[in-house]
Backbone as CSV, one residue per row, in Angstrom:
resi,resn,N_x,N_y,N_z,CA_x,CA_y,CA_z,C_x,C_y,C_z
1,MET,-36.114,-1.399,-37.338,-36.552,-0.040,-37.020,-36.228,0.927,-38.160
2,LYS,-35.158,0.647,-38.910,-34.798,1.535,-40.014,-35.922,1.599,-41.044
3,HIS,-36.552,0.434,-41.327,-37.641,0.409,-42.298,-38.802,1.273,-41.813
4,VAL,-39.096,1.204,-40.522,-40.181,2.007,-39.960,-39.850,3.485,-40.082
5,ASP,-38.587,3.855,-39.803,-38.172,5.258,-39.913,-38.320,5.762,-41.343
6,ASP,-37.948,4.913,-42.323,-38.072,5.304,-43.729,-39.525,5.591,-44.086
7,ILE,-40.416,4.733,-43.606,-41.837,4.914,-43.884,-42.349,6.203,-43.254
8,MET,-41.917,6.471,-42.011,-42.356,7.677,-41.316,-41.832,8.931,-42.004
9,ASN,-40.621,8.871,-42.567,-40.070,10.027,-43.272,-40.897,10.355,-44.509
10,ILE,-41.324,9.292,-45.216,-42.174,9.498,-46.387,-43.495,10.119,-45.970
11,GLU,-44.005,9.669,-44.820,-45.280,10.182,-44.324,-45.181,11.677,-44.045
12,ARG,-44.061,12.109,-43.443,-43.918,13.524,-43.093,-43.871,14.407,-44.341
13,LYS,-43.325,13.859,-45.438,-43.195,14.632,-46.661,-44.485,14.640,-47.486
14,SER,-45.407,13.748,-47.149,-46.655,13.634,-47.913,-47.606,14.771,-47.549
15,LYS,-48.540,15.014,-48.424,-49.540,16.048,-48.172,-50.538,15.565,-47.132
16,ASN,-51.055,16.513,-46.369,-52.002,16.172,-45.314,-53.345,15.700,-45.854
17,THR,-53.575,15.870,-47.164,-54.854,15.452,-47.744,-54.951,13.938,-47.887
18,ILE,-53.838,13.223,-47.775,-53.823,11.767,-47.919,-54.000,11.128,-46.548
19,HIS,-54.849,10.130,-46.478,-55.087,9.432,-45.208,-53.777,8.833,-44.702
20,CYS,-53.570,8.874,-43.391,-52.294,8.432,-42.817,-51.985,6.974,-43.165
21,LEU,-53.000,6.100,-43.195,-52.761,4.696,-43.535,-52.355,4.540,-44.998
22,ASP,-52.957,5.348,-45.879,-52.584,5.312,-47.294,-51.148,5.787,-47.483
23,ARG,-50.750,6.813,-46.741,-49.378,7.322,-46.836,-48.379,6.263,-46.399
24,GLN,-48.691,5.598,-45.291,-47.773,4.588,-44.781,-47.675,3.398,-45.731
25,PHE,-48.810,2.995,-46.308,-48.778,1.869,-47.232,-48.008,2.228,-48.498
26,THR,-48.165,3.468,-48.973,-47.415,3.912,-50.143,-45.918,3.824,-49.886
27,GLY,-45.520,4.093,-48.645,-44.111,4.021,-48.289,-43.527,2.627,-48.384
28,LEU,-44.379,1.601,-48.371,-43.898,0.223,-48.483,-43.498,-0.126,-49.911
29,GLY,-43.975,0.634,-50.878,-43.583,0.396,-52.264,-44.285,-0.764,-52.932
30,SER,-45.458,-1.158,-52.457,-46.183,-2.269,-53.075,-46.861,-1.811,-54.361
31,GLU,-46.795,-2.662,-55.368,-47.431,-2.349,-56.646,-48.924,-2.639,-56.602
32,GLU,-49.296,-3.677,-55.853,-50.707,-4.060,-55.763,-51.020,-4.597,-54.381
33,SER,-52.187,-4.267,-53.888,-52.709,-4.833,-52.645,-54.223,-4.878,-52.784
34,SER,-54.735,-6.032,-53.206,-56.152,-6.152,-53.542,-56.826,-7.226,-52.699
35,PRO,-57.794,-6.860,-51.866,-58.533,-7.874,-51.106,-59.424,-8.689,-52.038
36,LEU,-59.487,-9.993,-51.802,-60.322,-10.875,-52.613,-61.718,-10.965,-52.016
37,GLY,-62.720,-10.970,-52.870,-64.086,-11.141,-52.406,-64.278,-12.534,-51.818
38,LYS,-64.941,-12.616,-50.682,-65.089,-13.908,-50.008,-65.979,-14.878,-50.776
39,ASN,-66.742,-14.370,-51.727,-67.593,-15.236,-52.540,-66.957,-15.573,-53.886
40,SER,-65.714,-15.128,-54.093,-65.054,-15.365,-55.371,-64.493,-16.778,-55.453
41,GLU,-64.291,-17.236,-56.685,-63.746,-18.580,-56.909,-62.308,-18.679,-56.410
42,VAL,-61.543,-17.609,-56.602,-60.144,-17.607,-56.156,-60.065,-17.734,-54.642
43,PHE,-60.907,-16.988,-53.924,-60.921,-17.073,-52.458,-61.223,-18.499,-52.025
44,SER,-62.195,-19.122,-52.675,-62.575,-20.494,-52.327,-61.427,-21.466,-52.552
45,HIS,-60.720,-21.328,-53.686,-59.586,-22.207,-53.984,-58.488,-22.055,-52.929
46,LEU,-58.166,-20.810,-52.582,-57.099,-20.575,-51.611,-57.496,-21.045,-50.216
47,GLU,-58.748,-20.866,-49.862,-59.218,-21.358,-48.567,-59.093,-22.877,-48.502
48,ASN,-59.389,-23.550,-49.617,-59.223,-25.004,-49.668,-57.755,-25.390,-49.549
49,CYS,-56.871,-24.580,-50.150,-55.426,-24.848,-50.037,-54.981,-24.807,-48.581
50,VAL,-55.509,-23.847,-47.833,-55.181,-23.743,-46.410,-55.686,-24.967,-45.658
51,ASN,-56.944,-25.290,-45.860,-57.575,-26.368,-45.091,-57.049,-27.750,-45.458
52,ASN,-56.611,-27.925,-46.712,-56.139,-29.234,-47.158,-54.647,-29.431,-46.961
53,SER,-54.000,-28.473,-46.332,-52.555,-28.613,-46.096,-52.228,-28.414,-44.619
54,ARG,-53.058,-28.987,-43.767,-52.815,-28.945,-42.325,-52.170,-30.254,-41.896
55,GLY,-51.157,-30.158,-41.058,-50.507,-31.356,-40.543,-51.184,-31.854,-39.277
56,ALA,-51.410,-33.160,-39.212,-52.103,-33.732,-38.053,-51.318,-33.546,-36.763
57,THR,-49.995,-33.469,-36.872,-49.159,-33.334,-35.673,-48.972,-31.883,-35.243
58,HIS,-49.439,-30.949,-36.054,-49.307,-29.532,-35.711,-50.502,-29.117,-34.863
59,LYS,-50.267,-28.887,-33.598,-51.351,-28.573,-32.659,-51.767,-27.112,-32.797
60,ILE,-52.373,-26.805,-33.897,-52.756,-25.429,-34.156,-54.075,-25.418,-34.933
61,VAL,-55.000,-24.567,-34.522,-56.308,-24.464,-35.164,-56.481,-23.028,-35.661
62,PHE,-56.834,-22.870,-36.914,-57.028,-21.524,-37.458,-57.986,-21.585,-38.641
63,GLU,-58.534,-20.442,-38.998,-59.428,-20.338,-40.145,-59.109,-19.068,-40.916
64,VAL,-59.497,-19.044,-42.179,-59.199,-17.905,-43.048,-60.180,-16.769,-42.777
65,GLY,-59.651,-15.584,-42.508,-60.484,-14.407,-42.315,-60.577,-13.590,-43.588
66,ASN,-59.430,-13.148,-44.095,-59.366,-12.349,-45.322,-58.158,-12.782,-46.138
67,ILE,-58.233,-12.566,-47.441,-57.118,-12.866,-48.340,-56.828,-11.619,-49.166
68,ILE,-55.559,-11.227,-49.220,-55.147,-10.035,-49.964,-54.066,-10.426,-50.965
69,ARG,-54.260,-10.069,-52.223,-53.242,-10.306,-53.247,-52.247,-9.155,-53.215
70,ILE,-50.966,-9.489,-53.061,-49.923,-8.469,-52.944,-48.863,-8.690,-54.018
71,ARG,-48.468,-7.614,-54.654,-47.371,-7.655,-55.622,-46.414,-6.511,-55.300
72,ARG,-45.142,-6.846,-55.093,-44.152,-5.816,-54.807,-43.665,-5.193,-56.108
73,GLN,-43.283,-3.919,-56.050,-42.858,-3.202,-57.244,-41.636,-3.847,-57.880
74,GLU,-41.738,-4.109,-59.175,-40.629,-4.579,-60.012,-40.072,-5.934,-59.586
75,ASP,-40.812,-6.702,-58.791,-40.322,-8.023,-58.389,-40.082,-8.923,-59.594
76,PHE,-41.026,-8.939,-60.528,-40.894,-9.813,-61.688,-39.732,-9.373,-62.575
77,LYS,-39.540,-8.071,-62.720,-38.431,-7.574,-63.533,-37.098,-7.969,-62.909
78,ARG,-36.978,-7.822,-61.592,-35.731,-8.182,-60.926,-35.430,-9.666,-61.103
79,PHE,-36.486,-10.489,-60.994,-36.270,-11.926,-61.152,-35.901,-12.263,-62.594
80,ASN,-36.604,-11.675,-63.562,-36.343,-11.973,-64.968,-34.960,-11.519,-65.408
81,ASP,-34.403,-10.530,-64.726,-33.062,-10.036,-65.052,-31.964,-10.796,-64.311
82,SER,-32.342,-11.702,-63.414,-31.356,-12.413,-62.596,-30.954,-13.742,-63.236
83,VAL,-29.878,-14.340,-62.711,-29.401,-15.631,-63.229,-30.388,-16.751,-62.906
84,PHE,-31.208,-16.553,-61.872,-32.142,-17.599,-61.464,-33.241,-17.816,-62.500
85,CYS,-33.515,-16.798,-63.304,-34.547,-16.920,-64.327,-34.121,-17.873,-65.434
86,LYS,-32.806,-18.048,-65.604,-32.278,-18.845,-66.707,-32.058,-20.309,-66.333
87,MET,-32.203,-20.663,-65.059,-31.990,-22.055,-64.663,-33.292,-22.838,-64.773
88,GLU,-33.179,-24.168,-64.702,-34.362,-25.013,-64.786,-35.311,-24.673,-63.646
89,SER,-36.560,-24.461,-63.993,-37.516,-23.940,-63.017,-38.004,-25.000,-62.041
90,GLY,-38.221,-24.548,-60.805,-38.832,-25.387,-59.779,-39.811,-24.546,-58.982
91,ARG,-40.667,-23.786,-59.689,-41.593,-22.861,-59.023,-42.688,-23.607,-58.268
92,ARG,-43.010,-23.080,-57.094,-44.087,-23.633,-56.282,-44.769,-22.497,-55.508
93,LEU,-46.039,-22.677,-55.198,-46.716,-21.798,-54.247,-46.558,-22.427,-52.873
94,LEU,-45.843,-21.745,-51.985,-45.513,-22.303,-50.677,-45.798,-21.276,-49.584
95,TRP,-46.013,-21.778,-48.380,-46.388,-20.941,-47.237,-45.166,-20.406,-46.501
96,HIS,-45.329,-19.210,-45.956,-44.278,-18.613,-45.114,-44.959,-17.882,-43.961
97,GLY,-44.583,-18.211,-42.742,-45.173,-17.581,-41.569,-44.180,-16.693,-40.839
98,LEU,-44.652,-15.573,-40.339,-43.796,-14.669,-39.578,-44.674,-13.749,-38.739
99,ARG,-44.049,-13.072,-37.795,-44.775,-12.158,-36.917,-45.323,-10.966,-37.699
100,VAL,-46.439,-10.434,-37.239,-47.050,-9.270,-37.879,-46.078,-8.097,-37.912
101,THR,-45.270,-7.955,-36.876,-44.338,-6.825,-36.783,-43.256,-6.855,-37.859
102,ASN,-43.090,-7.989,-38.545,-42.055,-8.096,-39.582,-42.549,-7.695,-40.971
103,TYR,-43.842,-7.439,-41.097,-44.394,-7.259,-42.439,-43.982,-5.957,-43.109
104,ALA,-43.734,-4.903,-42.360,-43.291,-3.654,-42.993,-41.989,-3.877,-43.747
105,GLY,-41.051,-4.574,-43.123,-39.779,-4.867,-43.780,-39.938,-5.818,-44.948
106,ILE,-40.822,-6.826,-44.806,-41.029,-7.800,-45.875,-41.643,-7.135,-47.103
107,LEU,-42.666,-6.319,-46.895,-43.348,-5.693,-48.025,-42.475,-4.655,-48.722
108,SER,-41.611,-3.981,-47.984,-40.785,-2.935,-48.590,-39.479,-3.471,-49.174
109,HIS,-38.940,-4.566,-48.604,-37.641,-5.065,-49.058,-37.646,-6.541,-49.459
110,GLY,-38.778,-7.219,-49.303,-38.849,-8.625,-49.682,-38.308,-9.544,-48.596
111,LEU,-38.459,-10.846,-48.827,-37.918,-11.835,-47.894,-36.399,-11.853,-48.004
112,ARG,-35.734,-11.827,-46.866,-34.271,-11.798,-46.860,-33.717,-12.819,-45.885
113,ILE,-32.528,-13.310,-46.198,-31.841,-14.237,-45.303,-31.287,-13.454,-44.121
114,ALA,-31.366,-14.045,-42.933,-30.868,-13.384,-41.722,-29.384,-13.048,-41.869
115,PRO,-28.952,-11.887,-41.371,-27.541,-11.493,-41.491,-26.617,-12.398,-40.694
116,CYS,-25.340,-12.335,-41.011,-24.345,-13.214,-40.383,-24.292,-13.035,-38.875
117,GLU,-24.539,-11.818,-38.393,-24.390,-11.551,-36.961,-25.569,-12.056,-36.134
118,SER,-26.665,-12.448,-36.777,-27.820,-12.945,-36.023,-27.553,-14.356,-35.519
119,PRO,-28.150,-14.751,-34.376,-27.906,-16.082,-33.804,-28.424,-17.191,-34.703
120,MET,-27.815,-18.375,-34.593,-28.177,-19.516,-35.422,-29.320,-20.327,-34.840
121,SER,-29.721,-20.061,-33.620,-30.743,-20.875,-32.966,-32.069,-20.810,-33.717
122,GLY,-32.746,-21.948,-33.823,-34.049,-22.009,-34.464,-34.023,-22.334,-35.942
123,TYR,-32.844,-22.433,-36.537,-32.740,-22.745,-37.959,-32.402,-24.222,-38.141
124,MET,-33.381,-25.022,-38.546,-33.165,-26.458,-38.704,-32.167,-26.772,-39.810
125,LEU,-32.146,-25.950,-40.847,-31.302,-26.212,-42.012,-30.301,-25.088,-42.250
126,GLY,-30.000,-24.317,-41.212,-29.118,-23.182,-41.378,-29.904,-21.949,-41.796
127,LYS,-29.217,-20.843,-41.974,-29.895,-19.597,-42.335,-30.368,-19.644,-43.785
128,GLY,-31.573,-19.170,-43.987,-32.151,-19.158,-45.322,-33.576,-18.657,-45.252
129,ILE,-34.272,-18.723,-46.357,-35.688,-18.372,-46.410,-36.484,-19.665,-46.340
130,TYR,-37.301,-19.794,-45.313,-38.036,-21.031,-45.067,-39.464,-20.929,-45.601
131,VAL,-39.836,-21.881,-46.444,-41.207,-21.995,-46.946,-41.645,-23.443,-46.766
132,ALA,-42.955,-23.667,-46.749,-43.458,-25.009,-46.442,-44.667,-25.358,-47.297
133,GLU,-44.836,-26.671,-47.541,-46.020,-27.148,-48.252,-47.242,-27.164,-47.336
134,MET,-47.011,-27.356,-46.035,-48.109,-27.454,-45.076,-48.380,-26.083,-44.453
135,SER,-49.607,-25.609,-44.592,-49.955,-24.289,-44.056,-49.782,-24.228,-42.543
136,SER,-50.091,-25.319,-41.856,-49.996,-25.332,-40.394,-48.552,-25.250,-39.920
137,LYS,-47.614,-25.748,-40.728,-46.195,-25.650,-40.371,-45.767,-24.186,-40.334
138,SER,-46.150,-23.433,-41.349,-45.795,-22.017,-41.396,-46.618,-21.192,-40.421
139,ALA,-47.874,-21.585,-40.206,-48.740,-20.834,-39.289,-48.190,-20.832,-37.873
140,SER,-47.469,-21.887,-37.509,-46.903,-21.959,-36.162,-45.833,-20.900,-35.937
141,SER,-45.319,-20.305,-37.028,-44.300,-19.253,-36.916,-44.910,-17.858,-36.854
142,CYS,-46.240,-17.771,-36.917,-46.905,-16.461,-36.910,-47.062,-15.892,-35.505
143,HIS,-46.901,-16.754,-34.475,-47.031,-16.326,-33.075,-48.346,-15.573,-32.867
144,HIS,-49.441,-16.196,-33.299,-50.753,-15.548,-33.252,-51.546,-15.924,-32.004
145,THR,-50.891,-16.501,-31.006,-51.595,-16.923,-29.790,-51.794,-15.776,-28.811
146,LYS,-51.373,-14.587,-29.173,-51.576,-13.408,-28.336,-53.066,-13.059,-28.311
147,PRO,-53.504,-12.143,-27.417,-54.915,-11.749,-27.366,-55.443,-11.338,-28.741
148,GLY,-56.579,-11.881,-29.113,-57.141,-11.625,-30.441,-56.934,-12.801,-31.364
149,GLY,-55.809,-13.475,-31.222,-55.553,-14.696,-31.967,-55.456,-14.550,-33.470
150,GLU,-55.132,-13.359,-33.987,-55.040,-13.169,-35.426,-53.589,-13.146,-35.868
151,GLY,-53.335,-13.722,-37.033,-51.992,-13.734,-37.587,-52.053,-13.548,-39.091
152,LEU,-50.901,-13.339,-39.710,-50.802,-13.171,-41.156,-49.918,-14.272,-41.723
153,LEU,-50.411,-14.922,-42.776,-49.689,-16.031,-43.401,-49.491,-15.708,-44.876
154,LEU,-48.255,-15.828,-45.356,-47.957,-15.546,-46.758,-48.035,-16.819,-47.595
155,LEU,-48.619,-16.710,-48.781,-48.537,-17.764,-49.788,-47.678,-17.196,-50.906
156,CYS,-46.459,-17.707,-51.036,-45.453,-17.101,-51.906,-45.235,-17.922,-53.175
157,GLU,-45.022,-17.225,-54.282,-44.549,-17.893,-55.491,-43.034,-18.009,-55.353
158,ALA,-42.569,-19.208,-55.052,-41.155,-19.429,-54.731,-40.461,-20.211,-55.844
159,GLU,-39.279,-19.758,-56.226,-38.450,-20.478,-57.193,-37.416,-21.294,-56.427
160,LEU,-37.593,-22.609,-56.416,-36.691,-23.489,-55.668,-35.484,-23.906,-56.491
161,GLY,-35.605,-23.824,-57.818,-34.520,-24.266,-58.673,-34.461,-25.782,-58.779
162,THR,-33.570,-26.266,-59.621,-33.352,-27.696,-59.815,-31.871,-27.904,-60.098
163,PRO,-31.221,-28.881,-59.432,-31.774,-29.874,-58.501,-31.936,-29.328,-57.079
164,ILE,-32.642,-30.118,-56.253,-32.902,-29.757,-54.866,-32.264,-30.787,-53.941
165,GLN,-31.574,-30.310,-52.932,-31.013,-31.210,-51.927,-32.137,-31.696,-51.005
166,LYS,-32.232,-33.008,-50.799,-33.296,-33.574,-49.969,-32.703,-34.211,-48.719
167,LEU,-33.250,-33.821,-47.571,-32.781,-34.328,-46.287,-33.961,-34.851,-45.481
168,ALA,-33.685,-35.836,-44.629,-34.727,-36.393,-43.759,-34.575,-35.919,-42.319
169,VAL,-33.433,-35.313,-41.994,-33.176,-34.828,-40.638,-32.609,-33.415,-40.716
170,ALA,-32.639,-32.720,-39.588,-32.110,-31.356,-39.530,-30.604,-31.351,-39.740
171,ASN,-30.113,-30.294,-40.386,-28.683,-30.139,-40.633,-28.396,-28.642,-40.725
172,HIS,-27.720,-28.099,-39.713,-27.472,-26.659,-39.657,-26.507,-26.173,-40.739
173,LYS,-25.858,-27.108,-41.447,-24.932,-26.740,-42.516,-25.498,-27.103,-43.885
174,ALA,-26.809,-27.273,-43.957,-27.448,-27.718,-45.200,-27.219,-26.743,-46.351
175,GLY,-27.262,-25.444,-46.061,-27.091,-24.456,-47.113,-25.743,-24.561,-47.795
176,GLY,-24.685,-24.657,-46.992,-23.348,-24.798,-47.553,-23.192,-26.087,-48.329
177,GLY,-23.784,-27.166,-47.809,-23.708,-28.454,-48.492,-24.400,-28.427,-49.841
178,ALA,-25.531,-27.733,-49.917,-26.256,-27.630,-51.184,-25.425,-26.879,-52.224
179,LYS,-24.784,-25.788,-51.811,-23.962,-25.011,-52.739,-22.791,-25.832,-53.263
180,GLU,-22.157,-26.604,-52.386,-21.018,-27.425,-52.795,-21.408,-28.459,-53.839
181,GLN,-22.667,-28.903,-53.796,-23.149,-29.909,-54.743,-23.839,-29.294,-55.955
182,GLY,-23.792,-27.974,-56.047,-24.410,-27.300,-57.176,-25.923,-27.281,-57.126
183,MET,-26.485,-27.352,-55.917,-27.935,-27.338,-55.747,-28.393,-25.968,-55.257
184,HIS,-29.634,-25.629,-55.575,-30.117,-24.276,-55.319,-30.935,-24.134,-54.049
185,SER,-31.452,-25.230,-53.523,-32.261,-25.164,-52.310,-32.244,-26.516,-51.611
186,THR,-32.768,-26.534,-50.399,-32.814,-27.760,-49.598,-34.253,-28.052,-49.208
187,ARG,-34.631,-29.308,-49.340,-35.981,-29.730,-48.953,-35.874,-30.723,-47.810
188,CYS,-36.514,-30.385,-46.697,-36.545,-31.293,-45.548,-37.828,-32.117,-45.656
189,LEU,-37.687,-33.422,-45.779,-38.819,-34.309,-46.036,-39.554,-34.638,-44.745
190,GLY,-40.804,-34.229,-44.656,-41.624,-34.543,-43.492,-42.427,-35.814,-43.707
191,ARG,-43.237,-36.154,-42.735,-44.044,-37.367,-42.821,-45.366,-37.138,-43.541
192,VAL,-45.817,-35.884,-43.586,-47.119,-35.578,-44.175,-46.947,-34.508,-45.250
193,VAL,-47.592,-34.719,-46.387,-47.589,-33.747,-47.480,-49.021,-33.601,-47.989
194,PRO,-49.327,-32.519,-48.713,-50.664,-32.416,-49.316,-50.965,-33.630,-50.175
195,SER,-52.217,-34.041,-50.218,-52.595,-35.293,-50.876,-52.337,-35.295,-52.369
196,GLU,-52.388,-34.130,-53.004,-52.173,-34.091,-54.441,-51.671,-32.722,-54.872
197,TRP,-50.991,-32.702,-56.044,-50.496,-31.449,-56.605,-51.593,-30.813,-57.444
198,VAL,-51.777,-29.517,-57.288,-52.770,-28.776,-58.059,-52.076,-27.597,-58.722
199,ASP,-52.270,-27.428,-60.017,-51.659,-26.318,-60.742,-52.191,-24.997,-60.188
200,ALA,-51.274,-24.108,-59.813,-51.670,-22.818,-59.237,-52.372,-21.925,-60.245
201,GLY,-52.379,-22.323,-61.515,-53.078,-21.552,-62.528,-54.571,-21.459,-62.293
202,ILE,-55.122,-22.350,-61.464,-56.551,-22.278,-61.160,-56.856,-21.088,-60.259
203,VAL,-55.844,-20.579,-59.583,-56.012,-19.433,-58.688,-55.779,-18.120,-59.422
204,HIS,-54.699,-18.068,-60.223,-54.356,-16.850,-60.963,-53.449,-17.240,-62.114
205,LYS,-53.516,-16.505,-63.219,-52.746,-16.867,-64.406,-51.239,-16.733,-64.205
206,ASP,-50.799,-15.807,-63.346,-49.363,-15.566,-63.177,-48.591,-16.787,-62.692
207,PRO,-49.053,-17.502,-61.640,-48.273,-18.649,-61.152,-48.611,-19.965,-61.850
208,LYS,-49.180,-19.932,-63.055,-49.519,-21.167,-63.758,-48.289,-22.053,-63.898
209,GLY,-48.433,-23.316,-63.570,-47.319,-24.258,-63.622,-46.691,-24.509,-62.274
210,CYS,-47.023,-23.677,-61.268,-46.471,-23.863,-59.927,-47.140,-25.048,-59.238
């Protein structure tokens, strides 16, 4: 709710000549928000990424409606100034699903690990930021079965680091175990993965090599 209050405060200070939706979006601090043309090559590539990364065991059916390219302010600068920029890279384009109501906080403050006081239930590998190779795995976290059936799915440029802890079963203490072994992230190995790796550079020059 604090994030919503911050956005509303910015709105009150803005001039009435600006459309209310534009004022609210400005309050999120996004550097870019560009819808992709449905006939563009990039849209086609990303739509194929969605369709080719569905898990057979995930009982969920969905299709792509719109795709929006989003860049948060100074994200690249913050990363380039951090210690993570200097370690061996393990960049990937991976999916992240969440409720629509969480997007104001995500766009204004980025993805964050749940605080210590939040309950541990629902975390297969302990508290952390969860991303997936399979779009249907993340889509199940969007809770889009409400009337209308629409949800929002993020495709994130994620730095996993190297080495990566690999597990075949759930472990609620995985995060601590990875740190003790000098590893930067944990990968839970499923039964199904995308059929082949494709360089993300075909979609946009920025994530080339992912």
